[in-house]
N, C-alpha and C positions, 0 to 999 in steps of 0.2 A: 256516782254523781248524776243528777238528773240534767236533762238538756236545759230546763228552765234555770237551774242554779248556775250552770256553766255560762249561759247567756248573761246572767246578772253580773258574774265576775268580769266578763269581757267588757260590759258596759261601764262598770266601775273603773276598770283600768284605762279605758278610753277617756273618760271624763277627767281622771286624775292627770294623765299625760297631757291632755288637751288644755288643762288649766295651768300647766307650768309655763312660766315666762321664759322664752328663748329668744335667740337672735332673729330679728325680722328679716324676711327675704325680700329683696328689692328686685324689680324687673325693669328693664329698659328696652325701648324700641328705637333702632337706628335705621336710617334709610340705607338701601343697598348702594354701594359705591360704584357698581358697574353691572353689566348684564350677567346673567347666570352663566356659569362655565358650561360649555357644550359637552355632551357625552363624548367619550374617547372613540375615535373612528379607527377601529382595529384594522379594517381593510386598507385604509390609507397608510397606516403605519407599516403594514406588511409590504406595501408596494415600495417603501423606501429602503427595504433591506436588500442586501446582496445575496445571491445564491451561488452555490457550487454544485454542479451536476457532474458526477464522476463515475466511471466504470473501471474496474480492475480485472484484467484478463490474464490468467496464468498461461504461460507458454514455455514449456520446458523448465529450465532453471531460472526463468525470469518472469516478472509480472509487468504487463504493459498497462499504462494509465492513459485514459482518454478523459480529459478534464475540461469542462466548459464553465466559465465563471462570468458573472455579470449581474446587472440590476435585475430584480425580481420580474418586472414586466417583460424584459427582453428574454429571460429564460422561459417564461410562460409561453411566449410566442414561438420559441425555437425548440422547446422540449421534444415535441414529436419528431422534428427533423433530426435531432441528436439520436433519439432511439432508433429511428429508421437507418441512420448512418451505421450504428453499431451492428446491425444485422448483416452488413456487407463486409465486415472485417474478417479476413481469411488468414489461414496460417502462413507463416513466412515461407519463402521459397527455399531458404537455406538457414541453418542455425545462426549464421552471421547477420541475417537481415531482420528488420522489423516485420510485423504482420503487414499485409496488404489490405486495401479497401477500395471501394468505388466512390469517387468524388462526386457528390451531387451537383446538379446543374447550378451554376452561379457561385459555387465555392471555389476558393483558390488555395493552393498549397505553396507555402514559402519556406525557405530554409530558416532554421532557428539561429538566433544570435547568441544563444546560450549553449554551452557544451553539455548541459544536463538535459536539454530537450531535443528529441530527435526531429520532430516536425511540428510546424504550426499550421493549422487549417483555418482559413478565414471564412467565416459564415456571414452572409449578408443579413442586415437587419434594418428596419426602418429608422432607427435612431443611431445608426452607425454600426460598423462591422463588429462581430464578436470573434474572439480567437479561441480555438479549441487546441489545446496543447497535447502532444503525444510524447510520452516519456517512459522510461522503464527503470526497474530496480531488480537486483538479484533476489530470488526467492530464498528465504531462510526460515526454518522452523515451522511451527504450526500455522495453517492458513488463517484461522480465525484471529490469532494473535497478530499476524501480519496485517490483516484488514483493519483491526482495531487501532494499531499504531498509526496507520495512514489516515484513517478517518479522524482520529484525535489530532493529528497534525493539521488537517484541513480545518477542524473546528477552532484550533488556535489561530489560524489565519483569519477566521471570521470573528475573533474575540469571544469565543464561546468556551465553556468549561468542558473538559474531557468526559467521555462516557465510558461505562463498563462494557465488557464483551456482550452480556445478555441484551442490553439496550441497543447496542449497535447491530446485533444480529436481527433484532426486530425491525430496525429501520432499513435494512438492506433487502434487496431482492435479486433474484437471479434472472438474467436476460440472455436470450439466445444470440449468438453470433456464429458466423460461418467457421470460426476458429474454436468454437466451444463455448460453454457458459461463462458469463462474466458476472461480477458482483457490482450492482448499481446502488448508488445512494445519492440523495439530494439533501443539502444542508443550507441553513440560512443564518445570516448574521450581518456584521458590518466588516467588510473586508479591510484588512490592514494594507497600507501602502507598501509596495514591494519593489525592489530593484529588478525583479524578474530573473535573477541570476540562477537560483537553484530551486526548482519546484519541490525538491525532497528535503529542504532544510528542516532540521528538527527530527529527521528519521535517523535514529542512532545507528541502525545497522547499515546505513548507506552513506555515512559521512566521511568522505575522503580527507577532510581537513584534519581528522584525528590521526591520520597516518604519521608515525614519528619521522622526523627528519632523517634522511639517509637510508630509509627502509626501502631500497630499490633492489632490483634483481639483475643478475647477469646469468646467461645460460647459453647452451649450444642448441641450435635449432635442428631437429631431426631431418633427415633427408625426406623430401616430398611435402614438408609442411610449408605452406605459404603464409605470408603476413596476413593477419585478420584485422577485424575492425576493433580498434582500441577506443576506450572512452575514459572519462574521468575516474571511473571505478575499476576499469580493467588495466592491470599493469602489463599484461601481454595477451595477445590473441593470435591464433593460427587457424587457417582453413586447410582441411585435408580433402582432396578430391581424387576419386578413383572411378573414372567413367561417370555413371549416373549416381554414384554413391558419394555422400558428403558427410563430413564430421567437423566439429569445431572444438578447439582447445582454448580455454580461457584461464587466466590467473587473476584472482580477485583477493584483496585483503580487506577484512572487516574487523571492527573493534571488538575485542573480547568482552568488554563490559556491556555489550548489547544484550547479553544474556545467553541462556541455554540454547536458544534457537540458532545461535552461531557456534557455540563451543561444544555442544553435545554431539558426539560422533553418531550415536544410534539414531537420534532425531534426524540428522542430515542424511544418513543412509536410508532411513525409511522414506524420506521425501524423494530421494533419487530413485529408489525402487519403484515408487508410484509413477514416476515419469517414464519408466521403461515397461510398465505393465506387470510389475511384480508386487503390487500393493498387498496381495493376499498373503505374502510371506510373514510369518510371525517374527517379532523382534529377536527372539532367540536364534532363529534360523539366519536372520540377517547378520547378527553379531558374529556368527561362525564364518561369514564371508570376509570379514574385515581382517586385514593383515597389517603387521607393523611395517613402517617404512621410515627411512632416515633421509632427511633433506637438509643438506649443509650442516650435518652434525646434530640436528634437532629431531627427536623421535616424534613420529606422527602416525597416521592411519591411512591405509590404502584399501580400496575395494573395486572390484570389477563386477558390474551388473549387466547381464545380457538378457534382454527381454525375450518373450516367446517368439519363436521363428515364424509362427503362423499368424502373427498379428497383422493388422492393416498396414502399419508402418513399423516393422521390427526395429527397435532402438537399443543402443547400448550406451553405457556410461562407465568411464574409467575415472576414478576420482581419488584425490589424496588431500588430506588436510593436516596442517601442523600449526601449533601456536608458538609464535616467537615474540617475546616481550608482551606487549599489550595488543597484538594483532593476531588474528587467525587467518592463515593463508590457505586458499582453496585452489587446487589445480584440477581441472575437470575437462575431460574429453567427452563430448556428446554427439551422437549421430547415428548413421546407419549401423545396424547391429553387426553385420559381417565386417564392415570396415573398422568398427571399434574393436572387434575381436582380433583383427589382424594387426592392430596398432598397439597391442599391449606391450610388446618389447620396446617399441619406439617411445611410448609414453613413460615407461619406467626408466629408459635411458635418459630421457629429457629431465626427469626428476633428479637423476644422479648428477646432472651437470649444474643444477641451480645453485647459485650463491647469493646470499643476502649481503647487500653492501650498505 
């Protein structure tokens, strides 16, 4: 077909269609009822949000949380102060104590009114003081999974949807403290009003409210064990001191439905091995160290992990775990390696006296 013939067909089609009678299109012009809508000011919107700036610091079998929350402009002004404060956080003087830090000039430290928060630090700001809460949870399972659960809990407090592991890993960064590296993250949203009772509400692995009624302990305290620091999570705690050597024994119950990070024996033994400097041991080698133990008629697992003697702070862990009903009970002695080694008979004797009531 020639180009001239194709053009003729197109012209004929146009004339035919154009000559067909159809519905007439009417147009109207109306005056504007108001001024044009201004463009969205995203910067102004961002200033209206709340921010949570938080660091998670692993220390032994616990993680310490340093959390600053407030309006975006206030966090912007105090972000550098918060990061500088983190560099001063130092290891605890004993297993029973929280980490230590240097209080910046103008800051105040006040006792917490919540049993779930160890300390509240008051940071001055031009629009009113900001509160930095210091709290802790027992470490369980994989570190990334632990971080994800806590970050998603904070996102819920900010009325935001949860994120997956990979996204959270991209949002976090490692920061240096005198007590070791901490994981830092900053989140934004609209903060829910809270009674301020439990900063770890929504963290399944740390919910003491799920403990069944009557699930308490009776036991005989070994000679030389002193009363330790109990909390809402600790059913019992003891401090063992021999000269300049110290160790701490704790008893904690966690919900079994929190997942494998609580119930899996190998996962817990691997984590404890890392705490004493035995992270290089293969899972198969660690499994050989686990022995059966019976606590009040319930079969469980026991392990003694003694770290390298030539380490900077030689550490030992004696631990037992047993599942009773819907709770997993952890009995754990942590401290100086030689002291832990010498306490094996006392620790086993303690387990033999435990009775669930």
